[in-house]
MOPAC internal coordinates of N, CA, C and O (Angstrom, degrees):
PM7 1SCF
backbone

  N    0.0000 0     0.00 0     0.00 0    0    0    0
  C    1.4266 1     0.00 0     0.00 0    1    0    0
  C    1.5237 1   108.08 1     0.00 0    2    1    0
  O    1.2310 1   120.89 1   -43.62 1    3    2    1
  N    1.3136 1   115.90 1   136.38 1    3    2    1
  C    1.4502 1   122.72 1   175.83 1    5    3    2
  C    1.5209 1   106.47 1  -120.42 1    6    5    3
  O    1.2310 1   121.00 1   -59.31 1    7    6    5
  N    1.3251 1   115.70 1   120.69 1    7    6    5
  C    1.4632 1   119.89 1  -177.17 1    9    7    6
  C    1.5223 1   110.24 1  -136.84 1   10    9    7
  O    1.2310 1   121.22 1   -29.19 1   11   10    9
  N    1.3279 1   115.27 1   150.81 1   11   10    9
  C    1.4543 1   120.43 1   174.07 1   13   11   10
  C    1.5237 1   108.90 1   -72.19 1   14   13   11
  O    1.2310 1   120.67 1   -18.86 1   15   14   13
  N    1.3055 1   116.33 1   161.14 1   15   14   13
  C    1.4637 1   119.95 1   179.76 1   17   15   14
  C    1.5232 1   112.55 1   -60.90 1   18   17   15
  O    1.2310 1   120.67 1   151.07 1   19   18   17
  N    1.3489 1   116.32 1   -28.93 1   19   18   17
  C    1.4699 1   119.06 1   179.13 1   21   19   18
  C    1.5186 1   112.57 1   -81.71 1   22   21   19
  O    1.2310 1   120.00 1   177.63 1   23   22   21
  N    1.3422 1   117.60 1    -2.37 1   23   22   21
  C    1.4398 1   120.95 1   172.52 1   25   23   22
  C    1.5060 1   117.65 1   114.91 1   26   25   23
  O    1.2310 1   118.86 1   156.99 1   27   26   25
  N    1.3334 1   119.77 1   -23.01 1   27   26   25
  C    1.4646 1   121.65 1  -176.84 1   29   27   26
  C    1.5262 1   110.60 1   -62.86 1   30   29   27
  O    1.2310 1   120.33 1   -48.96 1   31   30   29
  N    1.3354 1   116.97 1   131.04 1   31   30   29
  C    1.4578 1   122.14 1   179.91 1   33   31   30
  C    1.5251 1   108.73 1   -81.03 1   34   33   31
  O    1.2310 1   120.80 1   -55.38 1   35   34   33
  N    1.3312 1   116.07 1   124.62 1   35   34   33
  C    1.4611 1   121.54 1  -178.40 1   37   35   34
  C    1.5162 1   112.76 1   -94.83 1   38   37   35
  O    1.2310 1   120.33 1   148.76 1   39   38   37
  N    1.3197 1   116.98 1   -31.24 1   39   38   37
  C    1.4563 1   119.97 1  -178.07 1   41   39   38
  C    1.5159 1   111.91 1  -173.97 1   42   41   39
  O    1.2310 1   121.81 1   -11.13 1   43   42   41
  N    1.3180 1   114.14 1   168.87 1   43   42   41
  C    1.4589 1   121.68 1  -179.55 1   45   43   42
  C    1.5227 1   107.63 1  -137.77 1   46   45   43
  O    1.2310 1   120.84 1   -46.04 1   47   46   45
  N    1.3221 1   116.00 1   133.96 1   47   46   45
  C    1.4566 1   121.83 1   176.53 1   49   47   46
  C    1.5182 1   107.52 1  -117.52 1   50   49   47
  O    1.2310 1   120.43 1   -54.32 1   51   50   49
  N    1.3279 1   116.78 1   125.68 1   51   50   49
  C    1.4572 1   121.89 1   178.79 1   53   51   50
  C    1.5240 1   108.63 1  -126.43 1   54   53   51
  O    1.2310 1   120.44 1   -47.25 1   55   54   53
  N    1.3281 1   116.76 1   132.75 1   55   54   53
  C    1.4520 1   121.97 1   179.13 1   57   55   54
  C    1.5179 1   108.39 1  -135.49 1   58   57   55
  O    1.2310 1   120.06 1   -45.75 1   59   58   57
  N    1.3060 1   117.49 1   134.25 1   59   58   57
  C    1.4539 1   120.93 1   175.32 1   61   59   58
  C    1.5117 1   112.30 1   130.89 1   62   61   59
  O    1.2310 1   121.64 1    -1.95 1   63   62   61
  N    1.3300 1   114.47 1   178.05 1   63   62   61
  C    1.4616 1   118.61 1  -179.95 1   65   63   62
  C    1.5273 1   111.29 1   -67.63 1   66   65   63
  O    1.2310 1   120.83 1   -35.44 1   67   66   65
  N    1.2994 1   116.01 1   144.56 1   67   66   65
  C    1.4643 1   123.96 1   174.36 1   69   67   66
  C    1.5314 1   114.58 1    69.17 1   70   69   67
  O    1.2310 1   119.42 1  -164.00 1   71   70   69
  N    1.3340 1   118.72 1    16.00 1   71   70   69
  C    1.4701 1   118.89 1   178.96 1   73   71   70
  C    1.5287 1   111.73 1   -66.49 1   74   73   71
  O    1.2310 1   120.53 1   158.94 1   75   74   73
  N    1.3205 1   116.60 1   -21.06 1   75   74   73
  C    1.4643 1   118.44 1   177.98 1   77   75   74
  C    1.5212 1   110.92 1   -62.63 1   78   77   75
  O    1.2310 1   119.86 1   158.86 1   79   78   77
  N    1.3367 1   117.87 1   -21.14 1   79   78   77
  C    1.4550 1   121.80 1   177.45 1   81   79   78
  C    1.5310 1   112.10 1   -79.65 1   82   81   79
  O    1.2310 1   120.22 1   167.20 1   83   82   81
  N    1.3303 1   117.19 1   -12.80 1   83   82   81
  C    1.4620 1   120.93 1  -176.27 1   85   83   82
  C    1.5215 1   113.73 1  -111.68 1   86   85   83
  O    1.2310 1   119.65 1   168.34 1   87   86   85
  N    1.3194 1   118.27 1   -11.66 1   87   86   85
  C    1.4603 1   120.38 1  -170.63 1   89   87   86
  C    1.5303 1   113.49 1   -75.37 1   90   89   87
  O    1.2310 1   119.40 1   150.92 1   91   90   89
  N    1.3153 1   118.76 1   -29.08 1   91   90   89
  C    1.4710 1   120.68 1  -174.91 1   93   91   90
  C    1.5250 1   111.74 1   -60.37 1   94   93   91
  O    1.2310 1   120.08 1   131.06 1   95   94   93
  N    1.3300 1   117.45 1   -48.94 1   95   94   93
  C    1.4603 1   119.90 1   179.98 1   97   95   94
  C    1.5229 1   110.80 1   -62.25 1   98   97   95
  O    1.2310 1   120.27 1   138.49 1   99   98   97
  N    1.3168 1   117.09 1   -41.51 1   99   98   97
  C    1.4638 1   120.56 1  -179.73 1  101   99   98
  C    1.5234 1   111.07 1   -62.91 1  102  101   99
  O    1.2310 1   120.28 1   139.54 1  103  102  101
  N    1.3282 1   117.07 1   -40.46 1  103  102  101
  C    1.4639 1   120.45 1   179.32 1  105  103  102
  C    1.5174 1   110.34 1   -64.23 1  106  105  103
  O    1.2310 1   119.90 1   138.81 1  107  106  105
  N    1.3301 1   117.79 1   -41.19 1  107  106  105
  C    1.4624 1   120.42 1   178.51 1  109  107  106
  C    1.5250 1   111.42 1   -62.71 1  110  109  107
  O    1.2310 1   120.57 1   138.64 1  111  110  109
  N    1.3073 1   116.51 1   -41.36 1  111  110  109
  C    1.4636 1   121.17 1  -178.53 1  113  111  110
  C    1.5260 1   110.48 1   -64.20 1  114  113  111
  O    1.2310 1   120.42 1   134.79 1  115  114  113
  N    1.3286 1   116.79 1   -45.21 1  115  114  113
  C    1.4596 1   120.15 1   178.74 1  117  115  114
  C    1.5283 1   109.79 1   -66.56 1  118  117  115
  O    1.2310 1   120.00 1   137.42 1  119  118  117
  N    1.3224 1   117.60 1   -42.58 1  119  118  117
  C    1.4616 1   121.71 1  -179.16 1  121  119  118
  C    1.5182 1   113.42 1   -64.42 1  122  121  119
  O    1.2310 1   120.11 1   149.88 1  123  122  121
  N    1.3228 1   117.39 1   -30.12 1  123  122  121
  C    1.4622 1   122.02 1  -179.37 1  125  123  122
  C    1.5260 1   112.32 1   -91.48 1  126  125  123
  O    1.2310 1   119.69 1  -176.50 1  127  126  125
  N    1.3321 1   118.20 1     3.50 1  127  126  125
  C    1.4667 1   121.98 1  -176.12 1  129  127  126
  C    1.5276 1   110.85 1    53.65 1  130  129  127
  O    1.2310 1   120.89 1  -139.19 1  131  130  129
  N    1.3119 1   115.91 1    40.81 1  131  130  129
  C    1.4667 1   121.08 1  -178.58 1  133  131  130
  C    1.5241 1   111.22 1   -73.19 1  134  133  131
  O    1.2310 1   121.47 1   -20.59 1  135  134  133
  N    1.3058 1   114.79 1   159.41 1  135  134  133
  C    1.4547 1   121.81 1   173.04 1  137  135  134
  C    1.5192 1   108.21 1  -104.88 1  138  137  135
  O    1.2310 1   120.02 1   -26.15 1  139  138  137
  N    1.3326 1   117.57 1   153.85 1  139  138  137
  C    1.4633 1   119.53 1  -179.54 1  141  139  138
  C    1.5255 1   113.39 1   -52.88 1  142  141  139
  O    1.2310 1   119.75 1   144.89 1  143  142  141
  N    1.3086 1   118.08 1   -35.11 1  143  142  141
  C    1.4654 1   120.09 1   179.82 1  145  143  142
  C    1.5320 1   111.73 1   -66.16 1  146  145  143
  O    1.2310 1   120.16 1   152.64 1  147  146  145
  N    1.3480 1   117.29 1   -27.36 1  147  146  145
  C    1.4609 1   120.43 1   175.31 1  149  147  146
  C    1.5203 1   111.11 1   -64.74 1  150  149  147
  O    1.2310 1   120.76 1   141.14 1  151  150  149
  N    1.3192 1   116.16 1   -38.86 1  151  150  149
  C    1.4585 1   121.94 1  -177.55 1  153  151  150
  C    1.5166 1   111.19 1   -73.63 1  154  153  151
  O    1.2310 1   120.30 1   153.22 1  155  154  153
  N    1.3122 1   117.03 1   -26.78 1  155  154  153
  C    1.4644 1   121.47 1  -178.22 1  157  155  154
  C    1.5233 1   111.56 1   -59.68 1  158  157  155
  O    1.2310 1   119.94 1   158.48 1  159  158  157
  N    1.3181 1   117.72 1   -21.52 1  159  158  157
  C    1.4633 1   121.45 1  -179.34 1  161  159  158
  C    1.5269 1   112.46 1   -84.69 1  162  161  159
  O    1.2310 1   119.72 1   169.14 1  163  162  161
  N    1.3291 1   118.15 1   -10.86 1  163  162  161
  C    1.4616 1   121.62 1  -179.79 1  165  163  162
  C    1.5248 1   109.77 1   -78.53 1  166  165  163
  O    1.2310 1   120.65 1   -27.47 1  167  166  165
  N    1.3081 1   116.35 1   152.53 1  167  166  165
  C    1.4629 1   122.09 1   177.51 1  169  167  166
  C    1.5289 1   109.19 1   -85.18 1  170  169  167
  O    1.2310 1   120.90 1   -52.22 1  171  170  169
  N    1.3229 1   115.88 1   127.78 1  171  170  169
  C    1.4657 1   122.71 1   174.64 1  173  171  170
  C    1.5297 1   106.79 1  -126.19 1  174  173  171
  O    1.2310 1   120.17 1   -87.71 1  175  174  173
  N    1.3391 1   117.27 1    92.29 1  175  174  173
  C    1.4534 1   120.73 1  -173.20 1  177  175  174
  C    1.5255 1   113.21 1   -62.53 1  178  177  175
  O    1.2310 1   121.64 1   -24.93 1  179  178  177
  N    1.3013 1   114.47 1   155.07 1  179  178  177
  C    1.4634 1   122.30 1   179.93 1  181  179  178
  C    1.5210 1   108.31 1  -114.85 1  182  181  179
  O    1.2310 1   118.30 1   -43.29 1  183  182  181
  N    1.2786 1   120.85 1   136.71 1  183  182  181
  C    1.4632 1   128.37 1    -8.70 1  185  183  182
  C    1.5288 1   111.44 1   -92.15 1  186  185  183
  O    1.2310 1   120.17 1   -56.49 1  187  186  185
  N    1.2999 1   117.27 1   123.51 1  187  186  185
  C    1.4678 1   122.54 1   175.54 1  189  187  186
  C    1.5265 1   108.52 1  -144.81 1  190  189  187
  O    1.2310 1   121.13 1   -14.01 1  191  190  189
  N    1.3146 1   115.45 1   165.99 1  191  190  189
  C    1.4592 1   119.79 1   175.86 1  193  191  190
  C    1.5233 1   110.91 1   -68.55 1  194  193  191
  O    1.2310 1   120.45 1   146.27 1  195  194  193
  N    1.3391 1   116.74 1   -33.73 1  195  194  193
  C    1.4636 1   119.14 1  -179.26 1  197  195  194
  C    1.5258 1   111.94 1   -64.77 1  198  197  195
  O    1.2310 1   120.37 1   159.77 1  199  198  197
  N    1.3159 1   116.90 1   -20.23 1  199  198  197
  C    1.4627 1   120.39 1   177.28 1  201  199  198
  C    1.5327 1   110.80 1   -61.00 1  202  201  199
  O    1.2310 1   120.30 1   145.95 1  203  202  201
  N    1.3246 1   117.03 1   -34.05 1  203  202  201
  C    1.4664 1   120.61 1   178.17 1  205  203  202
  C    1.5258 1   111.14 1   -64.67 1  206  205  203
  O    1.2310 1   120.54 1   140.08 1  207  206  205
  N    1.3257 1   116.58 1   -39.92 1  207  206  205
  C    1.4670 1   120.92 1   176.99 1  209  207  206
  C    1.5257 1   109.32 1   -64.51 1  210  209  207
  O    1.2310 1   120.48 1   133.16 1  211  210  209
  N    1.3136 1   116.69 1   -46.84 1  211  210  209
  C    1.4594 1   120.80 1   179.19 1  213  211  210
  C    1.5123 1   112.62 1   -59.75 1  214  213  211
  O    1.2310 1   120.40 1   137.71 1  215  214  213
  N    1.3281 1   116.85 1   -42.29 1  215  214  213
  C    1.4638 1   121.11 1   180.00 1  217  215  214
  C    1.5273 1   110.98 1   -64.74 1  218  217  215
  O    1.2310 1   120.31 1   140.45 1  219  218  217
  N    1.3238 1   117.01 1   -39.55 1  219  218  217
  C    1.4703 1   119.94 1   178.79 1  221  219  218
  C    1.5339 1   110.77 1   -62.59 1  222  221  219
  O    1.2310 1   120.15 1   136.94 1  223  222  221
  N    1.3244 1   117.31 1   -43.06 1  223  222  221
  C    1.4588 1   119.88 1   178.68 1  225  223  222
  C    1.5255 1   111.62 1   -69.95 1  226  225  223
  O    1.2310 1   119.95 1   143.84 1  227  226  225
  N    1.3262 1   117.71 1   -36.16 1  227  226  225
  C    1.4674 1   120.26 1   174.67 1  229  227  226
  C    1.5251 1   110.63 1   -60.90 1  230  229  227
  O    1.2310 1   120.35 1   139.57 1  231  230  229
  N    1.3243 1   116.93 1   -40.43 1  231  230  229
  C    1.4644 1   121.06 1   178.76 1  233  231  230
  C    1.5199 1   110.57 1   -63.17 1  234  233  231
  O    1.2310 1   120.18 1   135.75 1  235  234  233
  N    1.3480 1   117.27 1   -44.25 1  235  234  233
  C    1.4666 1   120.00 1   177.07 1  237  235  234
  C    1.5239 1   111.42 1   -61.51 1  238  237  235
  O    1.2310 1   120.36 1   148.46 1  239  238  237
  N    1.3291 1   116.92 1   -31.54 1  239  238  237
  C    1.4709 1   121.28 1   179.82 1  241  239  238
  C    1.5248 1   111.59 1   -83.10 1  242  241  239
  O    1.2310 1   120.36 1  -179.44 1  243  242  241
  N    1.3514 1   116.92 1     0.56 1  243  242  241
  C    1.4648 1   120.25 1   179.70 1  245  243  242
  C    1.5213 1   113.37 1    79.47 1  246  245  243
  O    1.2310 1   120.72 1  -161.31 1  247  246  245
  N    1.3404 1   116.22 1    18.69 1  247  246  245
  C    1.4627 1   120.10 1  -176.65 1  249  247  246
  C    1.5225 1   112.40 1  -127.19 1  250  249  247
  O    1.2310 1   119.75 1  -153.52 1  251  250  249
  N    1.3413 1   118.08 1    26.48 1  251  250  249
  C    1.4536 1   121.25 1  -177.67 1  253  251  250
  C    1.5147 1   112.55 1   -58.09 1  254  253  251
  O    1.2310 1   120.59 1   -42.47 1  255  254  253
  N    1.3245 1   116.48 1   137.53 1  255  254  253
  C    1.4535 1   120.89 1  -178.23 1  257  255  254
  C    1.5217 1   112.92 1   -85.02 1  258  257  255
  O    1.2310 1   120.08 1   154.20 1  259  258  257
  N    1.3122 1   117.45 1   -25.80 1  259  258  257
  C    1.4597 1   120.87 1  -173.66 1  261  259  258
  C    1.5294 1   112.04 1  -118.44 1  262  261  259
  O    1.2310 1   120.09 1  -144.80 1  263  262  261
  N    1.2958 1   117.44 1    35.20 1  263  262  261
  C    1.4592 1   122.11 1  -178.98 1  265  263  262
  C    1.5237 1   110.03 1  -111.33 1  266  265  263
  O    1.2310 1   121.01 1   -37.83 1  267  266  265
  N    1.3113 1   115.67 1   142.17 1  267  266  265
  C    1.4580 1   119.91 1   174.91 1  269  267  266
  C    1.5247 1   109.36 1   -85.17 1  270  269  267
  O    1.2310 1   120.85 1   -34.51 1  271  270  269
  N    1.2952 1   115.98 1   145.49 1  271  270  269
  C    1.4746 1   120.50 1   179.66 1  273  271  270
  C    1.5016 1   111.40 1   -72.00 1  274  273  271
  O    1.2310 1   120.10 1   180.00 1  275  274  273

């Protein structure tokens, strides 16, 4: 995830198998000029690949669930 300091998401880079399953949500977020906190309200079920996208946006919003302090 690439975001401005004020929060606006500028782009998303995904590499690896099955990224085609994760790109749609990222494209919508970039296209809507969303902020990471906007994405934090979306459901990202566990265990799924989309959970990784959700966790990355939660981290940008300062609310990551799996980050060490």
